[in-house]
C-alpha positions as CSV (number, residue, x, y, z in Angstrom):
1,M,26.3,200.5,-53.7
2,L,23.4,199.7,-51.4
3,N,20.8,200.7,-53.8
4,Q,22.3,197.6,-55.8
5,G,22.1,194.8,-53.3
6,R,18.2,195.9,-52.6
7,M,17.6,196.1,-56.2
8,R,19.0,192.4,-57.0
9,F,17.1,191.1,-53.9
10,R,13.5,192.9,-55.4
11,R,13.7,190.3,-58.3
12,A,12.8,187.9,-56.5
13,F,9.1,187.2,-55.2
14,T,9.0,186.4,-51.5
15,M,7.7,183.4,-49.8
16,I,4.4,185.1,-48.6
17,E,3.6,186.2,-52.8
18,L,4.0,182.7,-53.8
19,M,2.5,181.3,-50.8
20,I,-0.6,183.4,-51.4
21,V,-1.0,182.7,-55.1
22,V,-0.7,179.0,-54.4
23,I,-3.9,179.8,-52.0
24,I,-5.9,181.9,-54.4
25,V,-4.9,178.8,-57.1
26,A,-6.5,176.1,-54.8
27,I,-9.5,178.1,-54.2
28,L,-10.1,178.5,-58.0
29,A,-9.5,174.7,-58.4
30,A,-11.9,173.7,-55.0
31,S,-14.3,175.9,-56.9
32,A,-13.7,174.5,-60.6
33,V,-14.6,170.8,-59.4
34,P,-18.0,170.9,-58.6
35,L,-18.5,172.8,-61.8
36,Y,-16.7,170.2,-63.8
37,Q,-18.6,167.2,-61.8
38,G,-22.2,169.1,-62.7
39,V,-21.1,169.1,-66.4
40,V,-20.1,165.5,-66.4
41,S,-23.7,164.7,-64.7
42,R,-25.2,166.5,-67.8
43,A,-23.5,164.7,-70.2
44,Y,-24.7,161.3,-68.7
45,Q,-28.4,162.5,-68.0
46,A,-28.2,163.3,-71.9
47,E,-26.6,160.1,-72.7
48,V,-29.2,157.8,-71.1
49,G,-32.4,160.4,-72.8
50,T,-30.6,159.2,-76.3
51,A,-30.7,155.5,-75.2
52,L,-33.9,155.8,-73.8
53,G,-35.1,157.4,-76.8
54,V,-33.9,154.7,-78.7
55,V,-35.9,152.2,-76.4
56,R,-38.8,154.3,-76.6
57,S,-38.8,154.3,-80.8
58,A,-38.2,150.4,-80.7
59,Q,-41.4,149.8,-78.6
60,R,-43.6,152.4,-80.9
61,I,-42.4,150.3,-84.1
62,Y,-42.8,147.1,-82.0
63,Y,-46.3,148.3,-81.1
64,A,-47.5,149.6,-84.6
65,E,-46.5,145.6,-85.8
66,H,-48.1,143.9,-82.6
67,N,-50.8,146.1,-81.7
68,A,-48.9,145.4,-78.2
69,Y,-45.7,147.0,-76.2
70,A,-43.1,144.5,-76.2
71,S,-42.2,142.8,-72.5
72,S,-38.6,142.3,-72.5
73,M,-35.3,143.9,-74.9
74,D,-35.0,140.8,-76.9
75,A,-38.4,141.4,-78.5
76,L,-37.2,144.7,-79.8
77,D,-34.7,145.3,-82.4
78,I,-32.2,146.5,-80.2
79,S,-29.5,144.4,-77.9
80,A,-27.2,145.1,-75.1
81,N,-24.7,146.0,-77.7
82,D,-26.0,148.6,-79.3
83,F,-25.2,150.6,-75.7
84,Q,-21.7,148.9,-75.4
85,D,-20.0,152.3,-76.1
86,M,-22.4,154.3,-73.5
87,Q,-21.2,155.0,-69.8
88,Y,-23.6,153.1,-68.2
89,A,-24.6,149.3,-67.7
90,V,-27.7,147.5,-69.4
91,N,-29.3,144.3,-68.7
92,P,-31.7,143.6,-71.1
93,D,-32.7,140.4,-68.6
94,A,-33.7,142.9,-65.6
95,A,-34.9,146.1,-68.3
96,E,-32.6,148.0,-66.0
97,L,-30.0,150.9,-66.7
98,T,-27.6,151.6,-64.0
99,I,-25.9,155.0,-64.0
100,P,-22.5,154.6,-62.7
101,I,-22.8,157.8,-60.1
102,G,-25.1,154.7,-58.4
103,I,-28.7,155.5,-59.7
104,T,-30.7,152.9,-60.9
105,A,-33.7,153.4,-63.5
106,S,-36.0,150.6,-64.5
């Protein structure tokens, strides 16, 4: 009878075992967050590279037609609306790209 009582009690996890599992999960989560932020940052960089490629191509077309580079985005055949789905701000008046991380490229 005494063995059955102990057997029934051992089926559950102890508080120490649960705390160890919680600590392990917290350590894994803490190491995953910086990795995720790095992936998001690289995605923003790829998106900015694509946008700059569009501007570069438009400048090359403008140069081929006018034998000079455009001094504003208005002269190119692109507008800020072409970039509205992207995760950063385009200011055509200042020829400026603002990336959400706080970095500004002119």
